C-alpha positions as CSV (number, residue, x, y, z in Angstrom):
1,X,-11.3,-28.0,-19.5
2,X,-7.7,-27.9,-18.3
3,X,-6.6,-29.2,-14.9
4,X,-6.2,-25.7,-13.5
5,X,-9.7,-24.7,-14.6
6,X,-11.3,-27.9,-13.2
7,X,-9.5,-27.6,-9.8
8,X,-10.4,-23.8,-9.7
9,X,-14.0,-24.7,-10.3
10,X,-13.9,-27.4,-7.5
11,X,-12.4,-24.8,-5.1
12,X,-15.2,-22.3,-6.1
13,X,-17.9,-24.9,-5.3
14,X,-16.1,-26.1,-2.2
15,X,-15.9,-22.6,-0.7
16,X,-19.5,-21.9,-1.5
17,X,-20.6,-25.2,0.0
18,X,-18.5,-24.7,3.1
19,X,-19.9,-21.3,3.7
20,X,-23.5,-22.6,3.2
21,X,-22.8,-25.6,5.5
22,X,-21.6,-23.3,8.3
23,X,-24.6,-21.0,7.9
24,X,-27.0,-23.9,7.8
25,X,-25.7,-25.7,10.8
26,X,-25.3,-22.6,13.0
27,X,-28.5,-20.7,12.1
28,X,-31.0,-23.3,10.9
29,X,-30.1,-26.3,13.0
30,X,-28.9,-24.3,16.0
31,X,-25.9,-26.6,16.5
32,X,-22.1,-26.1,16.5
33,X,-20.7,-27.3,13.2
34,X,-18.9,-30.6,13.2
35,X,-16.1,-31.7,10.9
36,X,-18.0,-31.7,7.6
37,X,-17.9,-27.9,6.8
38,X,-14.2,-27.8,7.8
39,X,-13.5,-30.9,5.6
40,X,-15.3,-29.2,2.7
41,X,-13.2,-26.1,3.2
42,X,-9.9,-28.1,3.4
43,X,-10.9,-29.9,0.2
44,X,-11.4,-26.5,-1.5
45,X,-8.0,-25.3,-0.2
46,X,-6.2,-28.3,-1.6
47,X,-8.0,-28.1,-4.9
48,X,-7.2,-24.4,-5.1
49,X,-3.5,-25.1,-4.4
50,X,-3.5,-27.6,-7.3
51,X,-5.1,-25.0,-9.5
52,X,-2.5,-22.4,-8.6
53,X,0.4,-24.9,-9.2
54,X,-1.1,-26.1,-12.4
55,X,-1.5,-22.6,-13.8
56,X,2.2,-21.9,-12.7
57,X,3.3,-25.0,-14.6
58,X,1.4,-24.0,-17.7
59,X,2.3,-20.3,-17.6
60,X,6.0,-20.8,-16.7
61,X,5.8,-18.1,-14.0
62,X,4.2,-17.6,-10.5
63,X,0.6,-16.8,-11.3
64,X,0.1,-13.5,-9.5
65,X,0.5,-11.1,-12.4
66,X,-3.1,-9.9,-12.9
67,X,-6.4,-9.4,-11.1
68,X,-7.6,-13.0,-11.7
69,X,-4.4,-14.6,-10.5
70,X,-3.9,-12.3,-7.5
71,X,-7.5,-12.6,-6.4
72,X,-7.3,-16.3,-6.7
73,X,-4.3,-16.4,-4.4
74,X,-5.9,-13.9,-2.0
75,X,-9.0,-16.1,-1.7
76,X,-6.8,-19.1,-1.0
77,X,-4.8,-17.4,1.7
78,X,-8.0,-16.1,3.5
79,X,-9.3,-19.7,3.6
80,X,-6.0,-21.0,4.9
81,X,-6.0,-18.2,7.6
82,X,-9.4,-19.2,8.7
83,X,-8.4,-22.9,9.2
84,X,-5.6,-21.8,11.4
85,X,-8.0,-19.6,13.3
86,X,-10.4,-22.4,13.8
87,X,-7.7,-24.8,15.0
88,X,-6.2,-22.2,17.4
89,X,-9.4,-20.9,19.0
90,X,-11.6,-24.0,18.6
91,X,-14.5,-21.9,17.5
92,X,-16.5,-22.2,14.3
93,X,-19.1,-19.5,14.5
94,X,-16.9,-17.0,12.5
95,X,-16.7,-19.6,9.7
96,X,-19.6,-18.5,7.6
97,X,-18.6,-14.9,7.6
98,X,-14.8,-15.3,7.0
99,X,-15.4,-18.0,4.3
100,X,-17.9,-15.7,2.7
101,X,-15.1,-13.1,2.3
102,X,-12.9,-15.8,0.7
103,X,-15.8,-16.8,-1.6
104,X,-16.3,-13.2,-2.5
105,X,-12.7,-13.0,-3.8
106,X,-12.9,-16.2,-5.8
107,X,-16.3,-15.3,-7.2
108,X,-14.9,-12.0,-8.5
109,X,-11.9,-13.9,-9.9
110,X,-14.2,-16.3,-11.7
111,X,-15.6,-13.7,-14.0
112,X,-12.3,-12.0,-14.9
113,X,-10.3,-12.9,-18.0
114,X,-8.3,-16.1,-17.3
115,X,-6.1,-16.1,-20.3
116,X,-2.5,-16.8,-19.7
117,X,-0.4,-14.0,-21.3
118,X,3.4,-13.3,-21.3
119,X,4.5,-11.2,-18.5
120,X,5.2,-7.5,-19.1
121,X,8.8,-6.6,-18.6
122,X,8.1,-5.0,-15.2
123,X,6.8,-8.3,-13.8
124,X,9.6,-10.5,-15.0
125,X,11.3,-10.7,-11.7
126,X,11.6,-13.1,-8.7
127,X,10.3,-10.2,-6.6
128,X,6.8,-10.7,-8.1
129,X,6.1,-13.8,-5.8
130,X,7.8,-12.2,-2.8
131,X,6.0,-8.9,-3.1
132,X,2.5,-10.2,-3.9
133,X,2.4,-13.4,-1.8
134,X,3.8,-11.8,1.4
135,X,1.5,-8.7,1.0
136,X,-1.6,-10.9,0.6
137,X,-0.6,-13.0,3.6
138,X,-0.8,-9.9,5.6
139,X,-4.0,-8.8,4.0
140,X,-5.5,-12.2,4.6
141,X,-4.9,-11.6,8.3
142,X,-6.6,-8.2,7.9
143,X,-9.7,-10.0,6.6
144,X,-9.8,-12.2,9.7
145,X,-9.5,-9.1,11.9
146,X,-12.2,-7.4,9.9
147,X,-14.8,-10.1,10.6
148,X,-13.8,-10.4,14.3
149,X,-14.0,-6.6,14.7
150,X,-17.4,-6.3,13.0
151,X,-19.0,-8.7,15.4
152,X,-17.1,-7.3,18.4
153,X,-18.8,-4.0,17.6
154,X,-22.3,-5.4,18.1
155,X,-21.5,-7.6,21.1
156,X,-23.3,-6.3,24.2
157,X,-20.3,-7.1,26.4
158,X,-17.8,-5.2,24.2
159,X,-16.1,-2.1,25.4
160,X,-15.7,-0.5,28.9
161,X,-19.3,0.7,29.0
162,X,-21.0,-2.6,28.4
163,X,-23.2,-2.1,31.5
164,X,-25.0,0.6,29.7
165,X,-25.9,-1.5,26.7
166,X,-28.9,-3.7,26.4
167,X,-28.5,-7.4,26.4
168,X,-30.1,-8.0,23.0
169,X,-28.5,-5.4,20.8
170,X,-25.8,-2.8,20.7
171,X,-26.4,0.8,19.9
172,X,-28.2,1.7,16.8
173,X,-25.1,3.3,15.2
174,X,-23.0,0.2,15.8
175,X,-25.7,-2.1,14.4
176,X,-26.2,0.2,11.3
177,X,-22.5,0.0,10.5
178,X,-22.3,-3.8,10.7
179,X,-25.6,-4.2,8.8
180,X,-24.3,-1.9,6.1
181,X,-21.1,-4.0,5.8
182,X,-23.0,-7.3,5.6
183,X,-25.4,-5.9,2.9
184,X,-22.5,-4.5,0.8
185,X,-20.6,-7.8,0.9
186,X,-23.6,-9.8,-0.1
187,X,-24.4,-7.4,-3.0
188,X,-20.8,-7.6,-4.2
189,X,-21.0,-11.4,-4.2
190,X,-24.4,-11.3,-6.1
191,X,-23.0,-8.9,-8.7
192,X,-20.1,-11.2,-9.6
193,X,-22.2,-14.3,-9.5
194,X,-24.7,-12.6,-11.8
195,X,-21.7,-11.7,-14.1
196,X,-20.7,-15.4,-14.0
197,X,-24.2,-16.6,-14.9
198,X,-24.3,-14.1,-17.8
199,X,-20.8,-15.1,-18.9
200,X,-21.9,-18.8,-18.9
201,X,-25.0,-17.8,-20.9
202,X,-27.3,-19.2,-18.1
203,X,-29.1,-15.8,-18.0
204,X,-29.0,-12.8,-20.3
205,X,-29.7,-9.1,-20.0
206,X,-27.6,-6.3,-18.6
207,X,-30.5,-5.2,-16.3
208,X,-29.6,-8.1,-14.0
209,X,-26.4,-6.1,-13.0
210,X,-28.5,-3.3,-11.5
211,X,-31.5,-5.2,-9.9
212,X,-29.8,-8.2,-8.4
213,X,-27.1,-6.4,-6.3
214,X,-29.7,-3.8,-5.0
215,X,-32.2,-6.5,-4.2
216,X,-29.5,-8.6,-2.5
217,X,-28.3,-5.7,-0.4
218,X,-31.8,-5.0,1.0
219,X,-32.6,-8.7,1.6
220,X,-29.3,-9.5,3.4
221,X,-29.1,-6.2,5.4
222,X,-32.7,-6.6,6.5
223,X,-32.3,-10.3,7.3
224,X,-29.2,-9.6,9.3
225,X,-30.9,-6.8,11.2
226,X,-33.6,-9.2,12.3
227,X,-31.3,-12.1,13.1
228,X,-28.6,-10.0,14.7
229,X,-29.6,-11.2,18.2
230,X,-29.3,-14.8,17.0
231,X,-25.9,-14.0,15.6
232,X,-24.8,-12.3,18.8
233,X,-25.9,-15.4,20.8
234,X,-23.6,-17.8,18.9
235,X,-20.6,-15.6,18.8
236,X,-17.7,-16.1,21.2
237,X,-17.3,-13.6,24.0
238,X,-16.2,-10.1,23.1
239,X,-12.8,-10.6,24.7
240,X,-12.1,-13.5,22.3
241,X,-13.2,-11.5,19.3
242,X,-11.0,-8.6,20.3
243,X,-8.1,-11.0,20.9
244,X,-8.6,-12.5,17.4
245,X,-8.6,-9.1,15.8
246,X,-5.6,-7.9,17.7
247,X,-3.5,-11.1,17.1
248,X,-4.4,-11.0,13.4
249,X,-3.2,-7.4,13.0
250,X,-0.2,-8.0,15.2
251,X,0.8,-10.7,12.7
252,X,-0.6,-9.1,9.6
253,X,0.9,-5.6,9.9
254,X,4.6,-6.7,10.0
255,X,4.0,-9.1,7.2
256,X,2.1,-6.5,5.1
257,X,5.0,-4.0,5.9
258,X,7.5,-6.5,4.7
259,X,5.6,-7.5,1.5
260,X,4.0,-4.3,0.4
261,X,6.4,-1.6,1.6
262,X,9.8,-3.2,1.9
263,X,9.8,-5.8,-0.9
264,X,7.7,-3.4,-3.0
265,X,10.2,-0.6,-2.6
266,X,13.2,-2.9,-3.4
267,X,11.4,-4.1,-6.5
268,X,10.4,-0.6,-7.5
269,X,14.0,0.5,-7.3
270,X,15.2,-2.3,-9.4
271,X,12.5,-1.8,-12.0
272,X,11.9,2.0,-12.1
273,X,15.0,3.3,-10.4
274,X,13.2,4.7,-7.4
275,X,12.3,3.2,-4.0
276,X,9.2,5.4,-3.7
277,X,7.3,7.3,-6.5
278,X,4.0,8.3,-4.7
279,X,2.2,6.1,-7.1
280,X,-1.5,5.8,-6.1
281,X,-1.2,2.2,-5.0
282,X,2.0,3.0,-3.0
283,X,0.2,5.9,-1.4
284,X,-2.9,3.9,-0.5
285,X,-0.8,1.1,0.8
286,X,0.9,3.6,3.1
287,X,-2.5,5.0,4.2
288,X,-3.6,1.4,5.0
289,X,-0.4,0.9,7.0
290,X,-1.1,4.0,9.1
291,X,-4.7,2.9,9.8
292,X,-3.6,-0.4,11.2
293,X,-0.7,1.2,13.1
294,X,-3.2,3.6,14.6
295,X,-5.3,0.5,15.6
296,X,-2.3,-1.0,17.5
297,X,-1.8,2.3,19.2
298,X,-5.5,2.6,20.1
299,X,-5.5,-1.0,21.4
300,X,-2.9,-0.1,24.0
301,X,-4.6,3.2,24.9
302,X,-7.2,2.7,27.7
303,X,-9.3,5.6,26.4
304,X,-9.4,4.3,22.8
305,X,-9.4,0.5,23.0
306,X,-12.6,-1.4,22.5
307,X,-15.1,-0.3,19.9
308,X,-13.0,2.7,18.8
309,X,-10.2,0.3,17.9
310,X,-12.6,-2.1,16.3
311,X,-13.9,0.6,14.0
312,X,-10.3,1.4,12.9
313,X,-9.9,-2.3,12.0
314,X,-13.0,-2.2,9.8
315,X,-11.9,1.0,8.2
316,X,-8.5,-0.5,7.6
317,X,-9.9,-3.4,5.7
318,X,-12.0,-1.1,3.6
319,X,-8.9,0.8,2.8
320,X,-7.2,-2.5,2.0
321,X,-9.9,-3.3,-0.5
322,X,-9.7,0.2,-2.1
323,X,-5.9,-0.2,-2.4
324,X,-6.5,-3.3,-4.4
325,X,-9.7,-2.7,-6.4
326,X,-10.2,1.1,-6.3
327,X,-6.7,2.0,-7.2
328,X,-6.5,-0.5,-10.0
329,X,-9.8,0.5,-11.7
330,X,-10.3,4.1,-10.7
331,X,-6.8,5.5,-10.6
332,X,-4.0,5.2,-13.1
333,X,-0.4,4.7,-12.2
334,X,2.7,2.5,-12.4
335,X,0.6,-0.5,-11.2
336,X,-2.1,-0.1,-13.9
337,X,-1.0,-3.4,-15.6
338,X,-2.6,-5.2,-12.7
339,X,-6.1,-4.5,-13.9
340,X,-6.7,-7.6,-15.9
């Protein structure tokens, strides 16, 4: 194995181990995690950075040109964003959930083709790094806000009507939305881990692709439903969760605007002769921008702030993921070269 493959594997295992360590310490031992899970995560981040640098040295260009490379970078940026979050707020209880998002991205990347190929002409530009890296820095902040908003939604002390909500659980609709999101993320992780196991010839049979994600969805969604009160009890106050979500978007939206819309438009003009072509990815990036802009508006509107704003954040991240995955695989356009 090459150095980039070895260090990528180390990062994969480190993110998994860090997420598991956070889960174990918080939910099985009932304690606040110490330095060990964070140290594991930092080791993964450093190893991941070496993997990215090594691939860049081998390829001769910034490795952000296809799904494997961009997902790898996105996973790395989410992990870095969480470390900053933990240092700033001195809380660790969001760790298992945010790191699970980072692990989801690296798990998906691990089963994609990793061959280094010459860049297509459209990507042979210094704008590649500027556009992709800055855009993903903004989207990493969106991932942080997504996790914070999901748990804000089910906090009993969230929103202006908290006095009408029971101490042990939020309304059924709020719980259902969060449970659905947890189950879907777990099933996505299981799908790509299954693909990895089949790729490594550890298991065989295409039927695993259907049964494992469905079973995982029901196990994790049901488990989270029954432990939701335990999760709520270890989460920081709703005001802190809302502050994390707001500050993440207040940082992420300008960065996303710069990377996705401004740098993207400049690069498009240099490559295709037009700043805006209503390409599917451009259109969905704009939709995502409007959703987060609506969140910032709602956050400063007394009648909309609270859970209404938190739902916008969650929908915004779903739109972010569709912009990245859905557009690449379901819609054709000028960005179709980013599929593989």
